[in-house]
N, C-alpha and C positions, 0 to 999 in steps of 0.2 A: 550068803548074798551079803557084799561087799555095804558096810550101813555107811562108809563116807567113802565120797567117788573122788577124784582128782581131772578137774577137765581141763582141754587148752581151746582157746578159739586162735583159729588162722583167716582174716580180713586184709585182704589191699584197703577199705574200709574202715578207716578211722571211728565214724558214724556207726555202721556197723555191728563192728566187735560190739560196744558201751551197750549200744540196746539190746543185744540180744545178751551180753552179760545182766542184764538187766534181770531183764525175762526169767531168768537160769534160775538166781537167787530169787524170786520172787514164788517158783512153783517147782522149785524143786532144793531148798534146803541139802538138804543131804551130799548135792556137789557142788562142790571148790572149785574155778573157775583160778589157777593158780597160776596161770599166765595168757595176756593176747595180744598175736604178736597180728602185727600190716606185714613185716618183713621175712618170706617166708622159705625161707636160709633159716633165720635164730630160730625158726620153729622147729625146724629139721634137728639140731644144737638140741634141745628142749625136751622134743621125744626120744633119741634116740641115749640120750646120758638118763633122765626121770624114766621114763617109762609112764604116760597117762595112760586111764581104765576111761578114757570118750577125748575122741577128738575133733571138735566143729568146725569144720572147712570147709572154706566156698571154691570152686570147682574154677571159674573162670579168676585167672589174677595175673596180670603181666611176667614174663620172665617165666616162675614158675605158672604153671596150674594145682590146686589139688591134688588132680589123675602126676604133673609127676611130680611132687612132693611124698604122697604115695608110695614110689616105687624108688626114694631115693629110702626109705626105712627099715635097720634091720633087721627089728622085727618086729614086725609092724600087728602086734598082738593086743590091738586094743579096738575098742567100738568106730563107727566114725559117721557119721552123718553130718554127708553132702550137705553143702548150702548155692542157691545159686541163684540168681538176680533172674532167670526166662522160665514161664511156666508152659510153654510149648515147647519144651525137648526133651527129646525122650528118647537116654541111654540103655540099650541094654545088657551094656555093663553091668552096672550099679544094677539095674533091678531082677537079673537072673542071677546077681551075688548075694540077693536076699539084703543088699545095706541100702541104708535109711539115708532121707532126702529129704528138704524142703525145700519154699516158696518162697524168694524178696516182692511181696511185704512178708516176715513174717506172722502166719495167723498163728493166733495163740493157740487151739486146740489141735491142730496140726506140729505142733512144735508139742505138746506137752505127748502125740501119740511117738509124734519118733522118740522120743527118748525112756518117753514106758517101756519103746524093744528093746530099744540097746543097755538099758538097766537089766534088764531080763534076759539080753546075749551076753551081758558079760554075768547074768550068774551063773550062764551053761558052757561060760566060756570056748564062746566058738566066732571071737573075733582071726583069730590067724588065718585060721583055714578058709572063710569066707573075706578077708584081704586078700589070701594066696591067687584063688576064685577071681578074683574084679582084673588082678595086675596078667594075670592068664584070656579074661576073656582081653583087654586093654590087648594084648597083643596082639590076638589071631585078629584082629580085625588088623591088626598088619604093623610090620616090624615096628614104625613109631607111631603116636598119634599125638596130636591139642586141638584143644577146642577152638573152636570160633566164637568167638559176638556175630553175628548175622540179626539184618531184620524180624526176619519169623522168630531167634532161640538161640540153640547155638548148635555148628556142630564141628561132629568129634570127623578128623578128615586125617589117613593114613600123609603120612610124611613126600609117602616112596608116588602119592597121587600127583605131586603139587611140583606144576613145571618153575610154575615165578612168583614173584609179590610187589605189585605197585600201587607207589602212592597219588591216592589222589585229595586235595584239597583235606586232608585229614580223615580219610578214613584207605583203605587198601584193597583195594580189587588181586584180586586170588586164579590164577590161571592151572587150574587142571587141566590132566594129560585127556583129559576126555573132551577138547575140546569145548567140555561147561567153564564160568567164574562163578563164580560171591563176594558178594561188600559185605569186610568187615567193620563194624564202628574201631574197631583198632587203627591206630597208625602204624606204620610200616618201622615204624621205630621203634615199639611192641613185641613186633613178630625177630628182626633183624638181635637184636636180645635174648632167645629163647635161644634154652641150651639143646631142647629136641632138635633145631633147628641147622648145629654146628654141619652139614656140609654144606648150608648154604652161604653165598657167599653178598656184604651188602656192594654192589662196585656202582650205586651210583644214590644219591639220596631217597632217587623217591623208586631205583630200583634191585628187587633182592633178591635170588635165583642161585634157584636147584644145579651144580656144579654137573649132577648126572645127567641132566639137561642140554646139558651146553654142546651146542655139534662144531663152530666155527672163530677166536676172533680174531674179526678186523683191522687191521689195521690204522685204520681209519681213525675205530676208538666206537667199534659195536662186540658185539658178540651174539652172537645167531645161535636159537635156543633149537632145540627138534619135534619142535612145534613150527618153526621156518619165523619164529618170533626177533625182530631184531630191534634187543638191548642197548642202549647208550652204557660206556662204560666213562666212569673223570677221572679227567687226566689224573687228580693227583691217587688216583687208585690203581693203573695201568700198571706200572713198578714192582707193587705188590702184591696185584692180581697172578701178573704174568710168571712170580714163582709160587705163587700154593700152584695152578695146574702143572705146574713142572713137576709140584712135585707129590701129583697124582700120584 
């Protein structure tokens, strides 16, 4: 087993980064936290260039989730410990892949157990296979998935099941094709920046629609979705929107 372990931490919350780094240094002096990232894109560059042994990563981050980061890594041959603020979430993709996770606020005993398991796995060199299995599980859950923070915890949604997003007082209502809806604590602006939602279009400051479910464009400034919802389109966006749908 390696006597020195290089680790990085990825979390959009600075306090969470610093707190976790202190706990790791206190309980596992053989682990060196070489980098702490609030920006997942910068973390991707570091991982692909320098290949850490262990990565602690928040699941729920704007633009790129923890899953998105993993899917973009060229050779994910390192141990992962996912971190989440939600104790009620149960993502089968993680559990079935035998990948570690811890809940915020971090319990010291749970952290120690997760790291001890990760260190054993490092010695067994099984990370690549497990990470590939996780990615495959995510694919099996849909061509593309996003993690949604809700009042109950986290929901893992297939993007193909989402008809549109509607911003409401800083929250976002997510309308699904099965006629149900989910209220998320994310603002609609966060959703509009997610790379996995490239086939969606922000037609209005409060409306972000799945172009695959658009049925009709009305010259009066509305879009009719295939569930019959009538969505307004901002005047400033009409020209570029029409150019985009003509090229689909």
